[in-house]
VOKOLBA-429091 format. One record per residue: x, y, z of N, C-alpha, C in turn; residue number from 1. Coordinates in steps of 0.001 Angstrom, whole numbers, plus 500000, padded with zeros to 6 digits. Layout:
BEGIN
(site (X Y Z) (X Y Z) (X Y Z) NUM)
...
//
This chain:
BEGIN
(site (519286 486320 493118) (517885 487024 492577) (517610 485978 491245) 1)
(site (516860 486515 491180) (515531 485513 490288) (515433 486452 488940) 2)
(site (515648 486512 487989) (515065 487237 486727) (513943 486916 485834) 3)
(site (513134 487554 485524) (511951 487346 484931) (511625 487748 483519) 4)
(site (510949 487171 482869) (510685 488292 481641) (508940 487827 481228) 5)
(site (508195 488914 481071) (506482 488804 480833) (506508 489138 479591) 6)
(site (505868 488200 478312) (505409 488955 477468) (504121 489654 477440) 7)
(site (504021 490529 476535) (502581 491303 476695) (501563 490659 476637) 8)
(site (500887 490963 477001) (499085 490305 477593) (498486 490964 476108) 9)
(site (497065 490102 476799) (496087 491077 475170) (495499 492525 475589) 10)
(site (495188 492879 475155) (494214 494272 475196) (493342 493927 476038) 11)
(site (493083 494858 476756) (491415 494582 478056) (490748 495819 477260) 12)
(site (489320 495261 476985) (488491 495943 476717) (488452 497756 477204) 13)
(site (488307 498105 476424) (488412 499976 477194) (487044 500340 478141) 14)
(site (487394 500639 479107) (486428 500472 480597) (486181 502805 480725) 15)
(site (484958 502690 481372) (485369 503933 482004) (485160 505268 480642) 16)
(site (485378 506397 481259) (485423 507633 479963) (486925 508337 479915) 17)
(site (487466 509000 479084) (488359 509444 479241) (488225 511227 480366) 18)
(site (489891 511169 480703) (490025 512701 481945) (490187 513703 480621) 19)
(site (489612 514355 480699) (489156 515717 480123) (488983 516999 481214) 20)
(site (488573 516507 482296) (487742 517881 483150) (488745 517549 484003) 21)
(site (489196 519334 484547) (490094 519201 485851) (489611 519684 487012) 22)
(site (487880 519153 487140) (487361 519566 487599) (486903 518708 488844) 23)
(site (487234 518744 490369) (486486 517123 491095) (485223 517648 491898) 24)
(site (484461 516705 491349) (482920 516692 490974) (482399 515245 490893) 25)
(site (481081 515211 491375) (480405 513791 491150) (480689 513266 489731) 26)
(site (480882 514040 488751) (480766 513730 487440) (482752 514156 487015) 27)
(site (483730 513771 487763) (484821 513675 487570) (485179 513170 485957) 28)
(site (485781 513050 485476) (486189 511857 484650) (487176 511016 485431) 29)
(site (486435 509438 484724) (487671 508315 485079) (488868 507904 484086) 30)
(site (489704 507477 484163) (490819 507171 483513) (490625 506166 483191) 31)
(site (490591 505902 481242) (490741 504334 480821) (491547 503905 480921) 32)
(site (491600 502551 480580) (492794 501698 480856) (492313 501196 479676) 33)
(site (493826 500913 479005) (493897 500791 477325) (494488 498950 477328) 34)
(site (495394 498296 478432) (496030 497503 478319) (496141 497340 480015) 35)
(site (497086 495927 480179) (497456 495440 481111) (498755 494411 480647) 36)
(site (499971 494314 481054) (501029 494202 481041) (501818 493637 482147) 37)
(site (502266 492407 482311) (503521 492165 483564) (504562 492596 483446) 38)
(site (505014 493340 484140) (506176 494272 484467) (507517 493135 484615) 39)
(site (507083 492358 485916) (507491 491230 486478) (507056 490176 487007) 40)
(site (507533 489333 487594) (506527 487535 488018) (507922 487442 489029) 41)
(site (507082 487199 490054) (508455 486552 491283) (507649 485171 491974) 42)
(site (508593 484436 491613) (508556 482960 491479) (508352 482404 492951) 43)
(site (509532 483102 493558) (510067 482433 494966) (509113 483427 496098) 44)
(site (509062 484563 496141) (509093 485662 496768) (507119 486512 497097) 45)
(site (506746 486880 498024) (505493 487272 497911) (505382 488619 497847) 46)
(site (505697 489611 496842) (505037 491398 497159) (504044 491668 497755) 47)
(site (504358 493047 497665) (502965 493514 498637) (503452 495311 497929) 48)
(site (504021 495922 498382) (503770 497329 497748) (505149 497707 496456) 49)
(site (504622 498386 495899) (504716 499473 494734) (505210 500331 494703) 50)
(site (506425 501292 493958) (507123 502440 493985) (507589 502631 492735) 51)
(site (507155 504067 492084) (507546 504807 490970) (507978 506101 490759) 52)
(site (509190 505772 490979) (509759 507347 490908) (509589 508131 489661) 53)
(site (509241 509583 490085) (509545 510502 488958) (510238 510227 487704) 54)
(site (511381 509848 487632) (512096 508955 486862) (511854 508233 486157) 55)
(site (510548 507145 486656) (510014 505935 486188) (510858 504778 486623) 56)
(site (511864 505363 488034) (512619 504084 488312) (511581 503072 489032) 57)
(site (511157 501547 489676) (510340 501032 490010) (510916 500561 490609) 58)
(site (510232 499837 492163) (510608 499260 493305) (509476 498591 493663) 59)
(site (509684 497641 494077) (509161 496664 494770) (509346 495800 496141) 60)
(site (508679 495745 497168) (509139 494899 498368) (508770 493779 499249) 61)
(site (509205 492417 499557) (508359 491726 499509) (509331 491419 501708) 62)
(site (507849 491040 502411) (507871 490858 503965) (508376 490009 504069) 63)
(site (508607 489249 505079) (509127 487706 505492) (508020 487665 506494) 64)
(site (507049 486582 505459) (506137 486476 505992) (506007 484492 506103) 65)
(site (506950 484376 505432) (507518 482503 505800) (507933 482080 504427) 66)
(site (508086 482993 502658) (509096 482551 501685) (510154 483185 502198) 67)
(site (510883 482278 501521) (512594 482870 501766) (512445 484557 501099) 68)
(site (512991 485166 501968) (513407 486601 501440) (514722 486873 501051) 69)
(site (515683 486886 499967) (517332 487183 499985) (517315 488842 499997) 70)
(site (515833 489655 499693) (516492 491041 499198) (514876 491594 499277) 71)
(site (514730 492178 500593) (513539 492665 500756) (512890 493942 500031) 72)
(site (514035 495060 499513) (513147 495926 498805) (514570 495728 497214) 73)
(site (513515 495519 496201) (514377 495740 494926) (513941 496557 494169) 74)
(site (514832 497189 493313) (514842 497644 491948) (514728 496877 490879) 75)
(site (513544 497637 490177) (513414 496695 488510) (513824 497279 487288) 76)
(site (514354 496186 486969) (514918 496883 485968) (514629 496036 484305) 77)
(site (515173 495901 483621) (514081 495576 482007) (514445 494430 481949) 78)
(site (513389 494024 481297) (513216 492599 481616) (512722 492025 482703) 79)
(site (511972 492923 483556) (512444 492384 485016) (513752 492211 485634) 80)
(site (514433 492409 485222) (515715 491806 486258) (515266 492819 487515) 81)
(site (515876 492094 488937) (516096 492917 490308) (516706 493097 490673) 82)
(site (516961 493840 491382) (518628 494466 492271) (518607 494737 493683) 83)
(site (519023 494200 494633) (518747 494306 495487) (518865 496147 495816) 84)
(site (517729 496379 496665) (518177 498827 497064) (518214 498396 498359) 85)
(site (518691 499954 498657) (519642 500248 498131) (520927 499561 498057) 86)
(site (521269 498569 498995) (522361 497719 498454) (522403 496436 499433) 87)
(site (522855 495579 498938) (522920 494590 499176) (522966 494272 501137) 88)
(site (523845 495292 501451) (523550 495171 503185) (522661 495551 503834) 89)
(site (521619 496537 503438) (520193 497051 503920) (519327 495732 504006) 90)
(site (519773 495083 503135) (518923 493568 502686) (519032 492423 503598) 91)
(site (519956 492734 504444) (520668 491826 505126) (519754 491402 506563) 92)
(site (519670 490263 507173) (519179 490128 508259) (519225 489066 508793) 93)
(site (519607 489231 509855) (520056 487664 511114) (520180 488497 511980) 94)
(site (518987 488010 512977) (518788 488375 514205) (520091 487922 515070) 95)
(site (520022 488862 516384) (521679 488761 517013) (522173 489790 516517) 96)
(site (522675 489730 515038) (523927 490045 514728) (523750 491204 513763) 97)
(site (522799 491670 513508) (522200 493053 513202) (521829 493613 513636) 98)
(site (521906 495630 513296) (521247 496213 514088) (520041 496141 513654) 99)
(site (518647 496412 514238) (517125 495929 513843) (517037 497478 513300) 100)
(site (517983 498379 513819) (516913 499834 512884) (518355 500227 511468) 101)
(site (519187 499395 511281) (519863 499523 509952) (519775 498434 508925) 102)
(site (518715 497836 509377) (518816 496438 508004) (517010 496320 508069) 103)
(site (516657 496248 506731) (515585 495634 506696) (515053 494080 507266) 104)
(site (513806 494575 507909) (513833 492981 508687) (512466 492556 508366) 105)
(site (511340 493344 508167) (510510 492532 507248) (509312 494073 506095) 106)
(site (509763 493975 505621) (509340 495754 504849) (507958 495702 504366) 107)
(site (506945 496237 504476) (505768 495950 503835) (505555 497428 502594) 108)
(site (505745 498207 502775) (505573 499056 502123) (506912 500050 501709) 109)
(site (506426 500450 499931) (507708 501336 499658) (506738 502793 498661) 110)
(site (507229 503674 499074) (506732 505362 498863) (506960 505763 497806) 111)
(site (507362 506409 496779) (508200 507540 495965) (507576 509047 495896) 112)
(site (508009 509611 496391) (507199 511085 496698) (507914 511887 495404) 113)
(site (507502 513249 495250) (507676 513969 493831) (509109 514682 494453) 114)
(site (509612 514983 495442) (510808 515210 495151) (512144 514515 494880) 115)
(site (512412 513301 494699) (513358 512754 494693) (513965 511699 495864) 116)
(site (512625 510818 496482) (513065 510180 497872) (512029 508972 497532) 117)
(site (512829 507549 497992) (511914 506803 498327) (511894 506474 499666) 118)
(site (510749 506402 500209) (510509 506019 501403) (509997 504202 501684) 119)
(site (510663 503904 502702) (510626 501959 502820) (510133 502022 504400) 120)
(site (508935 501742 504505) (508889 501289 505219) (508637 499737 506432) 121)
(site (508999 499360 507371) (509636 498197 507978) (509072 498416 508939) 122)
(site (507290 497065 509437) (506933 497005 510470) (507753 496160 511942) 123)
(site (508585 495364 510784) (509395 494544 511652) (508671 494083 511992) 124)
(site (507990 493043 511925) (507305 491970 512698) (507211 490999 511813) 125)
(site (508875 489966 511665) (508310 488893 510872) (507529 487908 510630) 126)
(site (506729 487218 509804) (505862 486527 510172) (504191 486503 511003) 127)
(site (504301 487882 511179) (503463 488500 512291) (503874 487864 513570) 128)
(site (504871 487939 514181) (505172 487154 515443) (505710 488196 516186) 129)
(site (505301 489642 516327) (505243 490804 516853) (506763 491487 516017) 130)
(site (507004 492591 517062) (507786 493494 516432) (509008 493718 517260) 131)
(site (510160 493340 516472) (511229 492810 516689) (511739 494335 517728) 132)
(site (512261 494495 518764) (512562 495609 519270) (513881 496761 518670) 133)
(site (513197 497918 518548) (513849 499096 517866) (513895 498476 516210) 134)
(site (513443 497602 516018) (513448 497257 514189) (512238 498172 513315) 135)
(site (511292 498542 514421) (509878 499670 513144) (510366 500779 512962) 136)
(site (510275 501410 511914) (511216 502091 511099) (509997 502576 509865) 137)
(site (510650 503844 509531) (510616 504406 507826) (511842 505248 507578) 138)
(site (512418 504597 506330) (513575 504599 506105) (513453 505515 504774) 139)
(site (514313 507028 504677) (514163 507605 503527) (515676 507410 502634) 140)
(site (515426 507098 501826) (516142 507154 500613) (516284 508012 499317) 141)
(site (517433 508582 499195) (517796 509770 498157) (518370 508525 496497) 142)
(site (516855 509172 495777) (517456 508521 494399) (518366 508732 493964) 143)
(site (518777 509671 494388) (519825 510379 492916) (521216 509941 493290) 144)
(site (521391 509501 494621) (522632 509174 495678) (522619 507944 495817) 145)
(site (521077 507194 495586) (521214 506044 496255) (521334 505535 497701) 146)
(site (521673 506635 498569) (522265 506921 499827) (520812 506840 501032) 147)
(site (520791 506104 501943) (520399 506398 503264) (519963 507775 503665) 148)
(site (519215 508662 503816) (519330 509715 504459) (519200 509790 505812) 149)
(site (518073 509106 506092) (517392 509440 507777) (516770 508366 507751) 150)
(site (516692 507771 508838) (516096 506896 509384) (514859 507070 510985) 151)
(site (513888 507011 510506) (512710 507128 511931) (512786 506164 512930) 152)
(site (513078 505651 514001) (512578 504593 514323) (511787 504417 515228) 153)
(site (510387 503848 515568) (509622 503745 516070) (509602 502469 517821) 154)
(site (509890 503576 518868) (509528 503145 520227) (507989 501873 520489) 155)
(site (508504 501205 521185) (506974 500334 521385) (505817 501442 521832) 156)
(site (505815 502181 522421) (504881 503117 522634) (504049 503256 521572) 157)
(site (504932 503424 520059) (504512 503838 518815) (504285 502813 518248) 158)
(site (504505 501912 518414) (504571 500499 517212) (505121 499336 518316) 159)
(site (503577 498788 519325) (503711 498002 520291) (503834 496431 519573) 160)
(site (503776 495634 520248) (504359 494348 520032) (503771 493758 518732) 161)
(site (502456 493909 519257) (501345 493657 518209) (500762 494583 517086) 162)
(site (501367 495479 517172) (501316 496601 515972) (501779 495714 514821) 163)
(site (501103 496374 513945) (501679 496141 511893) (501645 497111 511187) 164)
(site (502952 498075 510953) (502438 499024 510291) (502780 498824 508905) 165)
(site (501376 499298 508253) (501663 498603 506930) (501449 499941 505758) 166)
(site (500811 500605 505233) (501035 501611 504670) (501614 503147 505096) 167)
(site (502006 503696 504313) (502819 505215 504610) (502381 505997 502987) 168)
(site (502243 507342 503326) (502064 508290 502624) (502399 509706 502784) 169)
(site (503575 510355 502286) (504154 511259 502661) (503793 512551 501807) 170)
(site (503480 513807 502485) (503251 515117 502102) (504666 515797 502611) 171)
(site (505207 516007 500727) (506862 516378 501368) (506603 517840 501509) 172)
(site (506028 518443 501431) (505736 520169 501029) (505511 520512 503059) 173)
(site (504599 519616 503222) (504363 519862 505055) (505488 519307 506048) 174)
(site (506003 518661 504909) (506951 517489 506111) (506504 516609 506737) 175)
(site (505165 515523 506481) (504846 514649 507264) (504728 513305 506180) 176)
(site (504157 512533 507680) (504196 511285 506854) (503309 510373 507588) 177)
(site (502035 510119 507025) (501301 509043 507635) (501146 507631 507691) 178)
(site (501178 506832 508518) (501602 505604 508715) (500038 504728 509239) 179)
(site (499758 503669 508483) (498918 503134 509129) (499080 501967 509881) 180)
(site (498648 501238 511200) (498601 500361 511788) (497335 499018 511953) 181)
(site (497602 497951 510889) (496614 497133 510445) (496510 496226 512044) 182)
(site (497406 495964 512491) (497537 495058 513905) (496778 495381 514342) 183)
(site (496732 496619 514846) (495528 496763 516285) (494792 498254 515693) 184)
(site (494976 498973 514848) (493648 500243 514439) (494221 501383 514869) 185)
(site (495171 501401 514039) (495308 503483 514632) (496262 504169 513173) 186)
(site (496076 505284 513417) (497421 506136 512612) (498533 506598 513213) 187)
(site (499348 506606 512293) (500853 507248 513085) (500737 508834 512229) 188)
(site (501192 509629 513206) (501594 510954 512117) (503111 511408 512705) 189)
(site (504172 511223 511226) (505359 511805 512099) (505608 513051 511095) 190)
(site (506738 513718 511680) (506774 515251 511743) (508233 514864 511320) 191)
(site (508416 515160 509586) (509536 514965 509428) (510743 515482 509503) 192)
(site (510345 516977 510009) (511142 517479 510568) (512178 517281 511074) 193)
(site (511350 517054 512642) (511630 516947 513668) (512007 515696 513952) 194)
(site (511319 514992 513111) (511321 513025 514004) (510269 512543 514536) 195)
(site (509605 513731 515059) (508246 513264 516141) (507242 512627 515758) 196)
(site (506397 512171 516208) (505547 510875 515716) (504590 510995 516488) 197)
(site (503287 510764 516544) (502497 510701 517460) (501565 509611 516583) 198)
(site (501132 508685 518241) (500202 507895 517729) (498976 508150 518431) 199)
(site (497815 507929 517043) (495935 508865 517262) (495029 507576 516841) 200)
(site (493849 508054 516939) (493016 507169 516637) (492284 505463 517360) 201)
(site (493209 505337 517894) (493577 504012 518126) (492315 503870 518561) 202)
(site (491831 504510 519512) (490409 503933 519811) (488717 504054 518894) 203)
(site (488869 504520 517685) (487802 504641 517183) (487302 503974 516535) 204)
(site (486548 503542 515989) (485357 502508 515102) (486162 502299 513775) 205)
(site (486691 503163 513078) (486573 503393 511892) (487838 503050 511495) 206)
(site (488993 503140 512132) (489815 502585 512556) (490203 500946 512508) 207)
(site (489120 500169 512521) (489222 498604 513126) (488134 497910 512187) 208)
(site (488665 496341 512180) (487673 496062 511314) (486004 495532 511625) 209)
(site (485243 495423 510740) (484380 495069 510490) (484072 493967 511186) 210)
(site (483490 493233 512517) (483187 492180 513102) (482701 491540 512288) 211)
(site (481546 491846 511524) (480540 490516 511312) (480945 490687 509617) 212)
(site (481492 490806 509304) (482097 491456 507913) (482688 489590 507478) 213)
(site (482319 488891 506595) (483055 487596 505712) (483499 487924 504688) 214)
(site (485192 488464 504878) (484909 488087 503031) (484962 487058 501996) 215)
(site (484686 487248 500600) (484779 485883 499400) (485713 486434 498587) 216)
(site (486524 485436 498799) (487897 485750 497821) (488510 485360 496930) 217)
(site (488447 485054 495625) (488553 484036 495123) (487829 483094 494910) 218)
(site (486462 483176 495127) (485525 482459 495393) (485301 481330 496312) 219)
(site (485882 482176 497636) (485621 480985 499218) (485700 482133 500149) 220)
(site (485332 481850 501299) (485155 482456 502009) (487236 482636 502793) 221)
(site (487385 484105 502925) (488091 484215 503373) (488541 483736 505313) 222)
(site (489329 482642 505258) (489257 482552 506559) (490291 481221 507062) 223)
(site (490932 481868 508238) (491538 480560 508555) (491004 478904 508813) 224)
(site (491777 478412 508789) (491586 476430 508727) (490324 476721 510244) 225)
(site (490397 477090 511126) (489317 477210 512197) (488164 477725 511850) 226)
(site (488378 478098 510441) (486595 479119 510357) (487034 480437 510618) 227)
(site (487607 481154 511874) (488563 482737 511903) (488066 483543 510544) 228)
(site (487346 485012 510669) (487632 485279 509597) (488984 486634 510810) 229)
(site (490203 486556 509430) (490783 487645 510312) (490592 489203 510005) 230)
(site (490939 489813 511160) (490615 490992 511297) (491668 491269 511374) 231)
(site (491927 492532 510035) (492926 493498 509692) (492605 494445 509280) 232)
(site (492845 495822 510349) (492257 497167 510732) (492968 497691 509508) 233)
(site (493257 499275 509803) (493314 500126 509035) (494568 500297 508082) 234)
(site (494299 500055 506792) (495266 499016 506063) (496106 500522 504935) 235)
(site (494609 500286 503984) (495074 500941 503057) (494947 502268 503831) 236)
(site (495504 503406 502665) (495833 505149 503134) (495938 505883 501513) 237)
(site (495441 506734 501446) (495749 507482 499834) (495840 509026 500874) 238)
(site (496199 509785 500065) (496557 511450 500437) (496493 512124 499047) 239)
(site (495167 513241 499424) (494704 514101 498583) (495975 515323 499114) 240)
(site (496776 515496 498397) (497633 516729 498912) (496866 518190 498298) 241)
(site (496518 518188 497662) (495666 519603 496702) (494558 519631 497410) 242)
(site (493708 519048 498139) (492645 519302 498940) (492629 518877 500944) 243)
(site (494214 518416 500560) (494530 518117 502416) (493933 517485 503033) 244)
(site (493251 516265 502002) (492480 514841 503093) (493217 513570 503086) 245)
(site (493172 513021 504255) (493606 511719 504118) (492478 510600 503953) 246)
(site (492519 509635 503286) (491742 508642 502718) (491945 507358 503700) 247)
(site (491453 506238 504143) (492011 505195 505165) (490773 504237 505010) 248)
(site (491217 502839 504974) (490034 501569 504744) (490212 500719 505623) 249)
(site (489932 499848 506268) (490391 498508 507222) (490689 498040 505883) 250)
(site (491211 496550 506228) (491116 495950 505025) (489962 494468 505285) 251)
(site (489440 494156 506561) (487995 493729 507085) (487424 494583 506881) 252)
(site (486790 495115 506319) (485927 496065 506027) (485344 496780 504911) 253)
(site (484476 497298 504502) (483825 498023 503385) (483002 499130 503333) 254)
(site (483633 500303 503915) (483564 501093 504109) (484967 502450 504010) 255)
(site (485101 503431 503200) (485970 503962 503264) (485445 505491 504109) 256)
(site (486851 506196 504812) (486663 506868 505631) (488164 507966 504824) 257)
(site (487512 509408 505368) (488692 510450 505349) (488867 511536 507010) 258)
(site (489686 512202 506800) (489753 513367 507629) (490713 514200 507327) 259)
(site (490630 515898 507449) (491555 516599 507064) (492994 516526 507321) 260)
(site (493670 516107 506884) (495087 516846 507183) (495543 517544 508769) 261)
(site (495157 518809 508192) (494663 520149 509214) (494512 519589 510481) 262)
(site (493593 518552 510889) (493420 518120 512024) (493990 517070 512665) 263)
(site (494848 516027 511292) (495503 515436 512118) (497351 516116 512532) 264)
(site (497064 517260 512328) (498568 517576 512146) (498432 518761 513693) 265)
(site (496935 518759 514142) (497092 519566 515052) (496950 519084 516188) 266)
(site (498346 519137 517030) (498698 518362 518541) (497376 518762 519645) 267)
(site (496741 519467 519596) (495735 520159 520910) (494398 519850 520767) 268)
(site (493966 518666 519528) (493116 518408 519165) (492782 516932 520173) 269)
(site (491738 516832 520658) (491680 515652 521775) (491115 514158 521204) 270)
(site (491367 513142 521543) (490799 512332 520648) (489663 512099 520335) 271)
(site (488441 512468 521495) (487230 512548 520676) (487185 513775 519698) 272)
(site (487777 514698 520074) (487209 516299 518796) (487833 515798 517881) 273)
(site (489098 514734 517639) (490116 514601 516464) (488649 513451 515740) 274)
(site (488336 512879 516852) (487350 511686 516114) (486333 511778 514997) 275)
(site (485780 513141 515503) (484631 513711 515328) (484898 514589 513760) 276)
(site (485808 514741 513414) (486576 515108 512195) (486465 513951 511233) 277)
(site (486063 512681 511487) (486784 511479 510619) (485235 511195 509919) 278)
(site (485256 511481 508516) (483755 511460 508034) (483946 509942 506994) 279)
(site (482544 509170 507153) (482411 507783 506379) (481896 508434 505357) 280)
(site (482406 508255 504333) (481657 508481 503144) (481012 506940 502612) 281)
(site (480783 505841 503075) (480000 504738 503235) (480638 503666 502166) 282)
(site (479749 502697 502167) (480573 501414 501705) (480763 501294 500467) 283)
(site (481674 500747 500354) (482143 500342 498516) (482698 498825 498490) 284)
(site (484062 498659 499091) (484434 497055 498725) (485463 496617 499838) 285)
(site (485577 495053 500225) (486749 494926 500380) (488094 495459 499787) 286)
(site (489240 496099 500359) (490378 496718 499556) (491318 496672 500511) 287)
(site (492496 496566 499770) (494039 496854 500287) (494466 497654 500249) 288)
(site (494841 498211 499016) (495941 499475 498856) (494710 500642 498094) 289)
(site (495059 501795 498422) (494308 503003 497728) (495598 503953 497702) 290)
(site (495037 504584 496283) (495648 505559 495732) (494756 506886 494892) 291)
(site (494877 508222 495408) (494355 509256 494880) (494722 509425 493756) 292)
(site (493901 509515 492626) (493712 509893 490941) (494055 511810 490490) 293)
(site (494568 511687 489653) (494968 513414 489313) (493501 513998 489011) 294)
(site (492406 513552 489873) (491114 514504 489329) (490599 514572 491432) 295)
(site (491299 514011 491771) (490945 513294 493520) (489770 512701 493553) 296)
(site (490037 511768 492322) (489178 510318 492615) (489735 509261 493227) 297)
(site (489201 508631 494035) (490204 507768 494588) (489954 505879 494146) 298)
(site (491001 505325 493866) (491720 504362 493468) (491557 503119 494690) 299)
(site (490697 502212 494248) (491015 501405 495543) (491295 499794 494605) 300)
(site (491734 498878 495299) (492062 497458 494886) (490500 496692 495853) 301)
(site (490409 495992 494666) (488912 495105 494971) (489176 493482 495091) 302)
(site (489455 493145 496379) (489781 491524 496763) (489024 490892 496383) 303)
(site (487808 490937 496737) (486880 489904 496038) (486489 489566 494409) 304)
(site (486554 490701 493938) (486361 490578 492056) (487676 490703 491564) 305)
(site (488642 490532 491697) (490150 490678 491210) (489598 491852 490155) 306)
(site (489864 493042 490670) (489541 494193 490464) (490240 495658 490870) 307)
(site (489948 496701 490138) (490167 497900 490527) (488850 498385 490163) 308)
(site (489009 499221 491571) (487954 500609 491199) (488365 501576 491425) 309)
(site (486991 503015 491605) (487310 503964 491538) (485793 504888 491455) 310)
(site (486101 505671 492749) (485030 506075 493208) (485475 507759 493326) 311)
(site (484578 508797 493093) (484778 509946 492968) (485165 510249 494714) 312)
(site (485682 511734 494149) (486418 512394 495380) (484978 512718 496533) 313)
(site (483585 512889 495495) (482521 513585 496506) (481635 512155 497185) 314)
(site (482637 510891 497346) (482138 510210 497564) (481116 509196 496923) 315)
(site (480760 509052 496035) (479784 508443 495359) (480435 507223 495108) 316)
(site (479275 506279 494686) (479944 504695 494706) (480748 504706 493267) 317)
(site (481771 503621 493814) (482566 502922 493554) (482083 502077 491684) 318)
(site (483222 502256 491117) (482613 501633 489877) (483900 501172 489229) 319)
(site (483744 500299 488255) (484692 498963 488457) (485799 499458 486811) 320)
(site (487125 499915 487259) (487813 500535 486529) (488548 499004 485547) 321)
(site (488899 498409 486250) (489305 497292 485245) (489354 495680 486420) 322)
(site (488742 494936 485474) (488263 493725 486218) (489415 492527 485785) 323)
(site (489939 491409 486300) (491038 490302 485607) (491583 489141 486464) 324)
(site (491185 488144 486034) (491123 487013 486774) (492828 486910 487005) 325)
(site (494024 487877 486664) (495219 487373 486940) (495470 488664 487922) 326)
(site (494422 489483 488181) (494423 490735 489360) (493761 489685 490694) 327)
(site (495105 488897 491179) (494246 487879 491915) (494886 488543 493790) 328)
(site (494227 489140 494347) (494852 489960 495430) (495398 490901 494903) 329)
(site (495154 491832 494004) (495499 493281 494142) (495658 493941 495214) 330)
(site (497243 494078 495052) (497708 494830 496680) (498018 496097 496344) 331)
(site (498543 496261 496074) (499227 497741 496470) (499285 498499 494834) 332)
(site (499229 499946 494811) (498702 500414 494005) (500162 502050 493628) 333)
(site (500264 501998 492831) (501536 503243 492490) (501551 504064 490998) 334)
(site (501430 505475 490966) (501550 505893 489328) (503033 506024 489310) 335)
(site (503082 505933 487883) (504009 505863 486927) (504393 507674 486268) 336)
(site (505598 508331 486342) (505042 509228 485180) (504897 509424 483750) 337)
(site (504330 508360 483548) (503632 508216 481938) (502258 507942 482274) 338)
(site (501778 508251 483513) (500662 508201 483727) (499549 506857 483501) 339)
(site (500484 505984 483588) (500191 504470 483874) (500306 503776 485391) 340)
(site (499405 502947 485553) (499216 502559 487158) (499469 501275 487279) 341)
(site (500527 501082 488357) (501097 499590 488944) (500273 499270 489716) 342)
(site (500244 497885 489860) (499758 496916 491108) (500766 495911 491025) 343)
(site (500590 495052 492450) (501519 494076 492716) (499570 493273 493397) 344)
(site (500447 491828 492815) (499426 490300 492862) (499866 490053 494413) 345)
(site (499455 489635 495467) (500107 489051 495792) (499284 488019 496825) 346)
(site (498487 488152 496889) (497574 486503 496376) (497423 486163 497833) 347)
(site (497413 486794 499165) (497133 486262 500252) (496617 485241 500515) 348)
(site (495066 485360 499967) (493960 484482 500286) (494533 483169 499962) 349)
(site (495476 482956 498960) (496160 481302 499021) (497221 481285 499708) 350)
(site (497492 481666 500286) (498744 481407 501400) (498296 480539 502198) 351)
(site (499465 479109 502785) (499611 478217 503075) (498216 478567 504451) 352)
(site (498174 479547 505210) (496914 479898 506573) (495506 479523 505526) 353)
(site (495249 479951 504717) (494466 480327 504298) (493916 479217 503239) 354)
(site (494284 478079 502133) (494470 477382 501801) (494507 475856 502351) 355)
(site (493811 475131 500978) (494530 473473 501333) (495404 473147 500238) 356)
(site (496372 472168 500597) (497583 471440 500094) (497320 471644 498591) 357)
(site (495746 472021 497887) (496216 471536 496546) (496212 472752 496423) 358)
(site (496131 474328 496886) (496125 475224 496238) (497822 475816 495621) 359)
(site (498015 476174 495257) (499450 477092 494167) (499224 478837 493844) 360)
(site (499445 479776 494927) (499348 480738 494023) (500661 481668 493258) 361)
(site (501354 480603 493183) (502359 481423 492020) (502474 481133 490919) 362)
(site (502676 482061 489783) (503358 483136 490479) (502994 484427 490713) 363)
(site (503353 485269 491305) (503327 486881 491844) (503538 487638 490848) 364)
(site (502916 488487 490527) (503214 489426 489857) (502686 491006 489856) 365)
(site (504066 491642 488995) (504011 493694 489135) (503209 493216 487949) 366)
(site (501968 494228 487574) (501496 494292 486578) (501756 496125 486283) 367)
(site (501618 496271 484941) (501209 497575 484185) (500182 497835 483592) 368)
(site (499483 499030 484186) (497710 499156 483581) (497957 499795 482651) 369)
(site (498140 500443 481453) (498326 501584 480509) (496624 502175 480530) 370)
(site (496793 503541 480713) (495849 504345 480556) (495995 505250 479390) 371)
(site (494597 505709 478554) (494311 506492 478084) (494293 507873 478560) 372)
(site (495290 508779 479088) (495199 509964 479918) (496428 510826 480089) 373)
(site (495904 512253 480465) (497313 512562 480236) (498110 512107 481552) 374)
(site (499575 512506 481454) (500418 512255 482279) (500218 512764 483582) 375)
(site (500061 511814 484692) (499625 512537 485938) (501216 512453 487207) 376)
(site (501326 513265 488301) (502476 512691 489397) (501629 511705 490689) 377)
(site (502872 511014 490636) (502114 509923 491657) (502027 510849 492911) 378)
(site (501180 509987 494095) (501355 510186 495415) (501571 509140 496353) 379)
//
């Protein structure tokens, strides 16, 4: 394990207005960032997801995309110390030797719910080379005991060979999980009581990349060496538990969409009828991670501007919460119990497939954005 420390960074200017109202409206308050500090750095591993428990425990994951990964999920301790989670065994993966359903293969997302569980989403597609048979799964870990309590596996109908399960949100009261497939463009709805899952909306254009979009990230076009633009379908996802709304966004896209969860959880709705329940909230930014705020507002990572944006629940235009050159490809977001916002920087645009030999994306980071606002619970 690498051990890393970061000093506190300079205070950033105050942006936005203080959160004082509990109303969800076009003029609902936006939280105010007061500083940004590094929690940990990762010299040799590329992070994507971040989760913070109700007790303030911090978890980060690392997919197997090319850089060496000695632990797919780690808990971040004091001074940025990192420990494989839930144990070393789960983080070992050798094809042909380990059961793909009982070991992390290439973890993409981690989420902590309000009831004391960590959820680990493993698309099981190392290097995007295709899903390892029997490996695509959602793993539920009880934080009080640090034990895996349930494994939800997805067969080839739910997670086809070229799929890439990307992000997940949990509704602990209704016992549902919602998962995006950014490889093919679809949603999975998982019944956490029965273990059954459905693959839906895989033909709806809202879940697919915008063909003509050419993102400009880090001052240059995001493209492969042959000049083609990666087509990353529905990626970021955010769940408003109080309003029963699921928000989603293609990474190669600039439109935010939402759908009522009551529709998602109605198996009687056909594909066309379900598709009509999708609402286009209009254009915003090239986005990876998303998160619902305490007033129903939506926080989005803005890849083209090294920023985190926020837009109101009524769909009004996004505003800049914070921008900083160190937020190079802000990937995933999580609320801490102290009301602060956590973000990983994965710097995907500087990976070997997208940069020349002179580029150097390291180190990757986990950042804490301190907020001048009341405490909030994460989703």
